[in-house]
N, C-alpha and C positions, 0 to 999 in steps of 0.2 A: 504493500500500500504506500506508494509515493516515497518521498524522501526520507521519512523517519525509518522505514525498513531498509532503505539503501544505506543510510548512516549506520543503522544497527548491524548491517552485514559486516562492515569494517570493524565495528566494536566486537561483534561475535567472533570474527577471525582472530582478534587479539586474545580473547578469552580462550578460544580453542587452542591457539598456538602456545599458550602459557602452561598448558598441561592440566592434569587432574587436580593439582593443588588449588588452582584458581577456582575450581568448581565447588570447593568447600564453602565458598562465599557467594554462591549463586544468587542469593537474595538481594544483592546490591544492583543487579541488572535492572534495566528498565523493561517495560513490557515489550517495546519494540526490539530490544536486544535479545531478550529471552525468546521471543517469537521467532526470530531469525535462526537462532540455534536449534529450536524445536523443529522448524520447517526443514532445516538441513540435516536433521536427525543426528546432530552433534550433542544434544542434551535431551534427555527424556523428560516428559511432564512428570513422571514419577520422581525423578531427581529434584526437580523444582519444588514439587509438593512436599517431599521429605525435608528439603532444606527449610521451607517455610514453617512446617510443623515443628522442626527442631528449634527454630528461632522463637516460635510462640511458646514452646515449653520453657525456654530459657528466660524470656523477657515478660511474658504476660503476667506472671505473679507480681511483678513490679509495676507494670503499666495498667493492668486491669482493662485492657483494650477489648478483649473478647468476653462475651457472656457464654456463648456456646461454641465449642470447637467440634466440627464434624470430621474428625480425622479419618475414620473408617470409610465413609462415603467419598471423601475427597481423594483418598488413595485409589478407590475403585474408579472414580471418574478419570483420574490420571492414567490408570492402566488402560482404560477404554480409549482415551485420547491417544496414548502411545500406540496401541494396536491399529487404530485408524490411520495414523500418520505413517506407520510402517507400510500399510497397504496403499499409500499414495493418496489418502483421502484427507489432506490438510484443509480445514475449513476456513482458515484465516488467522489473523494475528492474535485472536483471543484463545485459539484452540490449545488446550493443555496448560493455560496460564492460571495460576492460583490467585483467586480474588476473594474479597470479603464483602459482606452485606451488613449494613446497619440493621439493627434488630427491630425494625418496623416494616421490613419487606417480607410479605408472606412467603413461606417456604413449605411446600407440601411435605408433611411428615417430620418437620423439624420445628422446634419451639420458636415462636415469634412473640417476644415479651414486651417490646417497646420500653424496656428498662423499668417495668413496673410490677409490683406484687399483684396487681389486678389481673395481669396476663401471664403470671410466672409459669403457669402450666398450659398455656394456650398452644395448641398444635394445629395449624391450618391444614386444610385438605387440598388446596390449590396453590400454585405459585403466583406471585405477582407477575404482571406482564413483563416487567424488565428482567425478572429472574428467569422467566421462560426464554427470553431473547438471549440472555447470557448462556443458558444451558444449550440452546440451539446452536450457538457459536462455538460450543465445545469448552467453555470455561470450567475450571476446577473451583468449586466453592468450598472454602476452608471453614466457614462458620459465620456466626452472627456477632456483630460488634456492639459494645456497650454504648450507652447514649443517655442524654438527659431524658427523664421520664416523659413519655409520650411526646417527645420533641418540644416540650413547652418550656424552653429556657435555653440559655446559652453557655452553661458551664460544664455539663456532663458530670457534675458533682452531685446532682440531685437525681439519684437513681437507686433502685432497690438493690442493685448489685455492687454498690460501692463506687467511689469516684474514679474517673479516668485520670491518669497522670500524664503530664507532658513529657515526651521523650527528651526534650532539650533541657528540662529542669523539672524533675519529678515533683517538686514542691509546688509547682504552678499548675493551673488548670489547662487542659488540652483544648478547651473551647467546646462549643456545642451548638446544636444538639448532637451533631455527628462527630463527637469527640473521639469515640472509640475507633471509627474509621480513619480519622486523621492521624491518631497516634499509631495505629497499626501500619499505615502506609509509611509514615515518617521513620518508624523503627524497623522497617523492612520485614515485617511479619507477613506481608502479602505484597503483590505487585501493584494492586489498585483496589479500590473499594467503591461501593455506592453509598451516597449520602442523600439526605433530603434537606431542603432549604425553604423555610417559610418566612424568615426575616434575616437570617445570617448563617444558617446551620451547616452549610457546606463551606462558605468562604471564610467565615470568622475562624473556625478551627483549622482550616487550611493555612491561614495566615499565622496563627499561633504555633502551629507545628511545622511550618516551613515547607509546605508542599503546594501543589496546584489543586484548586477546587473550582469547578464550573457549575454555576446555576444557569441552565439553558433557558431559552425563550419559554415563557409560560405556554404549556400545551404541546411542546415539541416532544417531550418524553412522557410516556404514560405514567399516571399515578395509581392506576387500578391495582388493587391488592396491596397498597401501601397504607398503613394505619394513618388516618388523616389528623392533622392539627387544624388546618384551615383550607377548605377546598379552593377558596379564592386566591390564596397565596402559595400553596404548596408547589414545590418544584422537586424533581429528582435529577441527580447528576453525578458525574464521576469525580473521584478524588485519586490523584496519582502523584508521581514524583517529577514528571516532565509534562510539558504541553503536548508533545507528540503522543504520549500515552493517553492523555485526556481525549485527544482527537480519535484515537483508536477505540476507546471505550464508548465515546459518544456515537460513533458510527454504528456500533452494535445495538445501542438501546434506543436511538432516536427513531421516530416514525409514528404514523397515525394509528390510533387504537379506537376502532368504531364503538367499542363498548365502554369507553371512558368518556364521561360527559365533559371533562376539561380538555380532552385531546383536540388538537387542531391539525388540519391538513396543511403541510408546509413542504417546500422543496428541501430535499436532503442532498446537499452536494457532497463531494468527496472531501471530507474535512482534512485528511492528511495531505492531500494534494494542495490544499490552500496554504500549507506551511511552506511550500516551495516558492510562493509568490513573495516578491520583495515588498517591504512595508514602506518604501520611499514615497509612494503616492498617497499614503493615508494622512488625512487631516485630523489632528487630535485636539480634542477639547479638554481643558483642565477646569474641573468644577471646584473652584477654590471656596466660594461662598458656602457656608455651612459645613462642607466636608473637610476643609482644612482648619476650621475654627477649633481652638482648644486642644490642638494636637499635643500629645506627649512630645517633649523636646527632641528625644532621640528618633521618634517616628518622623517628625518634621524634617530633621536633618537627612534622614534616609530618602524621603520623598523629594526633597530639594536636590539631592544627588541623582535621583532617578530621572528627573525631568530633562536635564541636558542630554542624557543618553537617548531618551525618546525623541528629543529635538533632532539629533543627528540621524536617527533611523527613519524618520518620517518626513512628510512635506511641511511639518511645522506644528507648533502648539499655539492655541489661542484660548483665552479665558472664556468660559461660558457660565451660565447660571441655570440651575435646576430648582424646581419648586419642592425642596426637600423638607423644609422646616415644619410643614403641616402634615407630612405623610405619616409620621408615627402615630399621632392621635387618630387619624383616619383608619390606619391599618389595625390599630389596637382594638377598636370597637368591633370591627368586622371579624378579626381573628378570635377575639374572646367569645363572641356570640356563636361562631361556628364550632369552636372547641367545646363549648358547653352543649351545643346541639348533639355532638357525638357522644359526650361523656355523661350527659345529664342523668340517664337512667342508672348507670352503674355507680356514679358518684352519689346519687341519692340513696342507693342501696348499701354500698360498702365504702363510705368516704374515708374510713380509717386506713384503707389499703393504699390510698394515695399519699405521696410524700407531702409534708406540710406546705412546701412552696407551691406545689401543684394544686393543692386544696385552695390556697389563697387565690391563685390565678383563675380557677374554675368558678369560684364564687363571684368574681368580677364579671364573668361571662353571663352568669344567671341574672345579673342586674341590668344588662344592656336592653334598652327598650326597642321594640320592633321598629319604631320610626327611625331610631338612630342607626339601626342595622341597615334598613332599606336606603336611607340617605347615604350611608357609608358606601354601600355597594354601587349606588349611582355615581358617586364621586370617583370610585375606583375605575368604573367603566369610562367615565369622561376623561380621566387622567390618561388612561391607556390609549384613548383615541387621539388625544391632542399632544401629548408630551413628545411624540416622535418628531415633531417639527424641528427640534434641535439638530437633527441629523441632516438638515438641509445645508448646514454650514460646516459640519464635522462628520467624520466617519466613525470615530470611537471617542470614548470619554475615559479619563483617568482620575482616580482619587486614591487616598490611602484606604486600605481595606478596613482598618480599625483606627480609632483615634487614640487608643490606650494600649498599654502592654497587658498581657494576661495576668490577672490577679493571682495571688497565692491561694492554695486550698484552705489554708488556715484562716485567711481573711473571710473566705466565703462561708466558713463554718460558724461564724459568730452568731448570726440569727437570720431569719427568713428575709427581712427587709434588706439587710446588707447583701445577702446572696442574690436577691433579685436586682438590686442596683448595680453591684459590681460585676455579677456574672452575666447580666443580660443588658440592662438599659444602657450602660456606658459602652459596652463592647459591640453592640449591634447598630449603633447610630448611623454609621456610614453604609451599612449593607442593606438595611430594611427598606429604604425608599425604592430600591431596584426590584423588590418583590411587588411593590405597587405598580411600578412601570411595566413589569413583565419582560424586561429586556434580558438578553444573555449577558452574564456578568461573571468574570473570572477573577480569582485571587491567585497571584503568583509570588514567589519569593522576591522581595525587594530590598533586603538588607538585614542587618542584625543590630541589636542593642549592644551596649558595651559589656553587658553581662552574658551575652551570647544567645538571647532570645530572638526568634525570627520576627521579621516585619513584613507585612503583606502589601503588595501593590494591586489595586483593583482596576480592571479594565472592563468597560461596558460597550455594547454596540446596539444597533437597531434591532427590532423584532426579526427573528430569523437570520440575524447577522453573526451567527456563531463562527463562520469562516473568517470574517474580519477580525473578530475578537481573538481567535486562536492565532491568526497570522501575526497580529501585533504582539501578542503575548510571547509567541515563539521567538520573534525577532529580538525582543528585550531579553528573554532568557538566554539566547545564544550570545548576546553582547555582554553578559554578566556571568558571574560564577556562583551566585548565591545558591542555586539549586544543586550544586555539587557538594556542598557541605553536608556532613552527617552528624546526627545528634551524639552527644557524649556517651549516652547509654550504650551505643553500639561498640564503643571501645572499653566498656566496663566501668566507665566513670558515671556516677550518679551523685546527686546532692539534694538536700532538702532545704527549702527556704522557709 
C-alpha cells in the first residue's frame, strides 16, 4: 500500500539482515514494517503475537493497560494468518498484525466491560462492525484495553479495574477515555489499537502518551456495536505509533454501514497513497484565539517551535478564528442528556455499581430539560453546516492538542470534583470543539517537556479530508524525530510522581 510499505520494505530488510537477535525486539516495529516482513514470510504472525504477549506479561502489571488478554485466541488467529500467508493468501497490511481494542467495542464471546462493574461480566454475542472489519482483514486481536468508565471522562483513572498508568511517567495519568489503548501502543504491547472519541478520548491520551491518534470525520467509521456515550459526538478511530500506521488502520475500518444511523456515505481514497503527496501546496490555519490561551509554558514553547517547521513544509501559515468558546457548554448538555438516555434504567436500578465520578456526571444528564437538548442538537447541526466555510481560505488547521500537561494520579485521587476538573475539563478544552464540528482531527507527537512528558500537536481538516490531515501530519512527522523516542519503561526505568 503506497509509500509506507515501500519504506517499510527497506526497514524490514534491515531487521532481516541483522539476524535473529533483532527479532527478540519485534514489538518496536511499526505496522507497516511488520506487515512487510509478514508479507515476505520473513517473520511469522505467531512470532509477532508471542512477542506482544511477552511484553504484556512483562509490563501490564505496571501499566494496567489491558483488562482482558485473549492470549489463546490471539495465538490461534496468528496461526491461521500464518497458514494463509504461506498459501499465498496475504490479505493486506493488517493480516497477522497484533492489535488491541478499547473495552467498549463489542467482541463476540469475549467480555466487553466499558471499564465498569455494571458490565464486568457482560459477554456480547456479536462483534462491533469495526471489529468485524479488522477480523476480515486478518488482524490478530490481543484483548481489551482499560478505559475511563463508560468513556465518561478523560483520565482512565476512574475505572472498576484500576487506573491506567502513563508509560512515560507511571505516576501520571495516561489520559482518557482511551487511556489503556494509548498506553498499550506507546509501551509496544501491541502495534495499534482502536479508541473512541466523544470530546478528546483518542487525541488527548495520544498526546499524553506520545503516539498518533485520529478522530475521523463524524460518520466515516461505524459506531455500531460500540457502547455509546453520546450518539451525536461519538467517533471511532485508530491509535498507532506512526501516521502511516494510522492510514493503514483507517483504510481497514472506514466505510459506510447501512445499519448504523450515524454512518455517512463518503468517498474513501487510498489514505496511504496520500502520504506520498508533498505538503508544499497546503495552506495552514493557526487557531490561536482560545486554543493557544492559557497554555502551559512548556507546551507553548513546543508549539512555537513546531510552527516554523510547518511554515517550511507548506504554502504558509495564517491566523484564523474558530467559534470554540461556546462549544463546550453546547456539547455538554447534549452529551449529558444522551449519556443519561443510555444509562438511565441501569443507573436507577444499580447506581452503586457506578464509580462516584460517573454517578455525578449521570445525575447532571437527568436534569437536562428537553428544550435544552433539542436546542443543543439544532445548534450542533447548524454549526456543522456552517463552520466549514473556514476551509475556503485554508486546507488544514493546527492547534496544541492539550493546553496542560497530564496531571498526576495522586492529584486526581483527592476527590471527585478535583478529578473531574483536572482529569477532564482542563485537558479536553482544545479537543472537544472538533467533536462538535465533526471534522477529522489528529494528534501527533510535537515535543517533550523538560521532565520528559510528551506534547501533542493537533491537526484538523474539512469533513472527509482525512487524506489532507494525514498528509500534513506525515510531513511534520518525517521532518521531526519526536515519534522515534521510546518511553523509559521500555528500558526498565520507571518512577512515581
